[in-house]
C-alpha positions in Angstrom: -8.8 6.4 -10.8 -7.6 2.7 -11.5 -9.8 0.2 -12.1 -10.6 -2.5 -9.2 -8.0 -4.6 -11.0 -5.5 -2.4 -11.4 -5.9 -1.4 -7.6 -5.9 -5.0 -6.4 -2.4 -5.2 -8.0 -1.1 -2.2 -6.8 -2.3 -3.6 -3.9 -0.5 -6.6 -3.8 2.9 -5.5 -5.2 2.8 -3.2 -2.2 2.1 -5.7 0.4 4.4 -7.8 -1.1 7.2 -5.3 -0.7 5.8 -4.8 3.0 6.4 -8.2 4.1 9.4 -8.6 2.4 11.2 -5.3 3.8 9.8 -6.2 7.1 9.9 -9.6 7.4 6.1 -10.5 8.0 3.6 -12.6 6.6 1.5 -11.4 3.8 -1.4 -12.0 6.3 0.6 -9.0 8.8 1.3 -7.0 5.8 -1.9 -6.7 4.5 -3.4 -5.8 7.6 -1.0 -3.0 7.8 -1.8 -1.4 4.6 -5.5 -1.4 5.2 -5.3 0.0 8.6 -2.8 2.8 7.1 -3.5 5.9 6.4 -1.6 5.9 2.7 -4.5 3.1 1.9 -7.3 5.7 2.8 -5.0 8.3 1.1 -4.9 5.8 -2.8 -8.7 5.7 -2.9 -9.2 9.6 -2.6 -9.7 11.1 -5.7 -8.5 14.6 -4.7 -4.8 13.2 -3.8 -4.5 10.9 -6.2 -1.8 8.9 -4.4 -2.2 5.6 -6.4 -0.1 7.1 -9.3 2.6 7.1 -7.2 5.2 4.0 -7.5 4.6 0.9 -5.4 8.1 1.3 -3.7 7.1 4.8 -2.6 4.2 3.5 -1.4 5.4 0.7 0.4 8.1 2.8 2.2 5.2 5.3 3.5 3.5 2.9 4.8 6.4 1.4 6.9 7.1 5.3 8.1 3.7 5.4 9.4 4.3 2.1 11.8 7.6 4.0 13.2 
């Protein structure tokens, strides 16, 4: 599992990508991320989704929205 600091950095990068791609505020993107299934799976030590790239994870969150 990533340390809390590294996880926060990763989440920040993902949220920034979502906000930019969807032309929404960082707050809206953060809310979208925290409500996503992707967020839940990132914290699952078995799935280890946190090992995937930021772009992939941002795309997964945005696909959940549609």
